[in-house]
C-alpha positions in Angstrom: 127.4 84.2 118.4 129.0 85.7 115.8 127.9 89.1 113.9 128.5 89.1 110.1 129.5 84.9 109.7 126.9 82.6 109.1 127.4 79.2 111.5 127.9 76.4 109.1 125.5 73.3 109.7 127.2 71.4 112.3 127.6 67.5 112.7 125.2 66.1 114.7 124.5 62.8 115.9 121.2 60.9 114.7 119.0 59.9 117.9 118.3 55.9 117.5 116.6 55.1 121.0 114.1 52.7 121.0 110.8 54.3 122.3 111.2 53.0 125.7 114.3 55.2 126.2 113.9 57.9 123.4 115.1 60.5 126.2 118.0 59.1 127.3 119.1 57.9 124.1 118.7 61.1 122.3 120.4 63.1 124.9 123.4 60.4 125.0 123.8 61.5 121.5 123.7 64.7 122.0 126.4 64.8 125.2 123.6 65.6 127.0 122.6 62.5 129.3 121.3 63.5 132.8 121.9 61.5 135.9 118.7 59.6 137.5 115.9 61.6 138.9 112.4 61.9 139.9 109.8 62.3 137.1 106.6 63.9 137.1 103.9 62.8 134.2 102.9 65.4 132.0 99.2 66.4 131.4 97.2 67.9 128.6 95.7 70.3 131.5 98.8 72.1 131.7 98.6 75.0 129.3 101.8 76.6 127.4 102.2 80.3 128.6 101.1 82.4 125.9 103.2 85.4 124.7 102.2 89.0 123.3 101.0 88.1 119.5 104.2 88.5 116.9 104.5 92.0 116.1 104.3 92.2 112.1 107.4 94.3 111.0 107.2 97.3 108.8 110.0 95.7 106.5 109.0 95.7 103.1 108.5 92.1 101.6 108.0 92.8 98.1 111.6 92.0 97.1 111.0 88.8 98.4 108.5 87.4 96.9 109.2 83.8 95.2 112.4 82.0 96.1 115.1 84.7 96.6 118.7 83.5 95.4 121.0 81.3 97.6 123.0 84.6 98.5 119.9 87.1 98.9 118.6 83.9 102.1 122.8 84.1 103.4 122.6 87.9 103.4 118.7 87.9 105.2 120.3 84.9 107.7 123.2 86.9 108.5 121.2 89.8 109.0 119.3 88.2 111.4 122.2 86.7 113.7 123.4 90.4 114.1 119.5 91.1 114.9 119.9 89.0 117.9 123.1 90.0 119.4 122.7 90.7 122.8 119.0 89.9 123.4 119.4 86.8 125.0 116.8 84.9 123.0 114.5 87.3 123.7 113.3 85.6 127.2 114.2 88.4 129.3 112.0 90.9 127.0 113.7 93.4 124.5 112.8 96.9 122.9 109.8 97.4 120.4 112.8 98.5 117.8 114.5 95.1 118.4 110.9 92.8 117.8 110.5 94.8 114.8 113.7 94.3 113.3 113.5 90.8 114.0 110.5 89.7 113.5 110.4 91.8 109.8 113.6 89.4 108.8 111.9 86.3 110.4 109.3 87.1 107.4 111.7 87.9 105.1 112.9 84.1 105.5 109.8 82.6 105.7 108.5 84.0 102.1 111.8 82.0 101.0 111.4 79.5 102.5 113.8 76.5 100.4 111.5 73.5 101.6 107.7 74.6 101.4 106.5 70.9 102.7 109.1 70.1 105.3 107.2 67.3 107.0 107.7 65.5 103.7 111.7 66.4 104.2 112.0 65.7 108.4 114.5 63.0 107.9 117.0 65.0 105.9 115.7 68.5 107.4 114.9 68.2 111.0 116.2 64.8 112.6 119.1 65.9 115.1 120.0 68.2 117.7 119.1 72.2 117.3 119.4 75.1 119.4 117.2 78.0 120.7 118.5 81.2 119.3 115.4 83.2 119.3 111.4 82.8 120.9 108.7 85.0 121.4 108.5 83.4 125.2 109.5 85.2 127.6 109.9 85.0 131.2 109.2 88.8 133.2 108.3 90.9 136.3 107.1 88.6 139.1 107.4 85.7 137.4 111.1 85.8 136.4 111.2 86.6 140.5 109.0 83.6 141.7 111.2 81.3 139.5 114.6 82.6 140.8 115.9 84.0 137.5 116.9 87.2 138.5 120.2 86.9 140.2 120.2 83.1 141.7 119.4 80.6 138.9 120.8 81.7 135.5 119.3 80.0 132.1 121.7 78.2 129.9 121.5 76.5 126.2 118.0 75.9 125.2 118.4 72.4 122.9 116.3 70.3 121.0 116.6 66.7 120.0 113.8 65.4 117.1 114.1 61.8 116.3 111.7 61.3 113.3 112.2 57.7 113.2 110.4 57.2 116.9 108.5 60.7 116.3 110.1 62.0 119.8 111.0 65.4 120.7 113.2 65.9 123.8 113.8 69.7 124.8 116.8 70.5 127.5 116.6 73.3 129.0 119.8 74.1 131.4 120.5 76.1 134.1 123.4 77.0 136.8 122.3 77.9 140.7 125.2 80.2 142.1 124.0 79.7 145.1 125.5 75.8 145.2 128.7 77.1 143.7 127.5 76.9 140.3 125.3 73.9 140.3 124.4 72.7 137.0 121.3 71.2 135.7 118.5 70.6 133.3 115.2 70.5 132.5 114.2 67.7 130.3 110.8 68.0 128.4 109.8 64.8 126.5 107.0 64.8 123.8 105.6 62.5 121.1 104.7 64.0 117.5 102.4 63.6 114.4 102.3 64.9 111.2 99.2 66.7 110.3 99.5 68.7 107.1 102.7 69.7 104.5 103.7 72.1 107.4 102.4 71.1 110.4 102.4 68.9 113.3 100.6 67.9 116.7 102.6 68.2 120.1 101.7 65.8 122.9 103.7 66.7 126.1 105.2 62.6 127.5 107.0 64.1 130.6 109.3 65.9 132.2 112.5 66.3 134.7 114.5 68.1 136.4 118.0 67.0 137.2 119.9 66.7 139.3 117.4 66.4 142.6 119.5 69.9 144.1 117.7 71.4 141.2 114.3 70.0 141.6 114.3 70.7 144.8 114.5 74.8 144.2 111.9 74.7 141.1 109.3 72.6 143.5 107.6 75.2 144.7 106.9 76.6 141.1 107.5 73.6 138.9 104.2 73.5 137.2 104.6 77.6 136.5 107.9 76.6 135.0 106.1 73.8 132.8 103.3 75.9 131.5 106.1 78.4 130.3 108.1 75.6 128.5 105.1 73.0 127.5 105.3 72.4 123.8 101.8 70.6 123.7 99.7 72.3 120.5 100.7 72.7 117.1 103.8 73.5 115.8 104.3 74.8 111.8 107.7 74.8 110.1 107.8 78.1 108.3 111.2 77.8 107.4 114.1 75.1 107.4 117.6 74.2 105.6 120.5 73.1 106.5 121.4 75.3 109.1 118.2 77.4 110.6 114.6 76.4 111.4 111.8 78.8 111.8 108.4 77.6 113.3 105.1 79.1 114.8 102.8 77.6 116.9 99.2 77.8 118.2 99.7 79.8 120.9 101.1 82.5 118.7 105.3 81.9 119.6 107.9 82.3 117.0 111.1 80.0 117.4 114.3 80.5 115.6 116.6 77.4 115.8 119.8 76.6 114.9 122.1 73.4 113.7 123.4 72.4 117.0 127.0 71.0 117.5 126.3 67.2 119.1 129.4 68.1 122.0 127.4 70.8 122.9 126.4 70.3 126.3 
């Protein structure tokens, strides 16, 4: 990720799949169609992993009251990209100073949100493909070891495909396993959502899949743990969205920062 250059909004094909094939259609449009594999049904009983409450930064926001200028927003976004360099989306932890800086910039952008009623503009502003660049969800200590994420399995991109027409979302978490000559695969989580306010949606987990079968076998013993970490069920509030960047906060006090993804990624 470039340190000083903002990534422009990349072209992204809109998902047009029917309700019966939402996930496959969405993945196909983003170049991410997986091979057939065994499915696991989702359940409301699977709770999402609660990250530590996001720290509130000491970065002053007085100068950011109201909407800033476009140049100010670009500067804040460029600063956020610089702060995110080298933190690997925050998934394996970071220093308190790094977290404070990132959260300060997130709050700054949120205070300048150019889309005050994002759920009224989902088709124009949210529909399509996104890539996670930061989250307060973390996998640390014993949990990281149990999942083989220390030196055996590597995490790749976290992608999200939103189909506003069908009110569906597909999250794709990519993995590669070195023991199988860099076997690549992914966890695919399908969810539905409903708008509940000008900024908030309720999310329901529908089902999940790990492909290919060899990767599912590796995660089989700790599958419930893996799904609990990435389970999107609950509510999500969109606190910032423009043409290229989206920020959200959920009911588990997590923060998510995503950028528009190129449809060829994956």
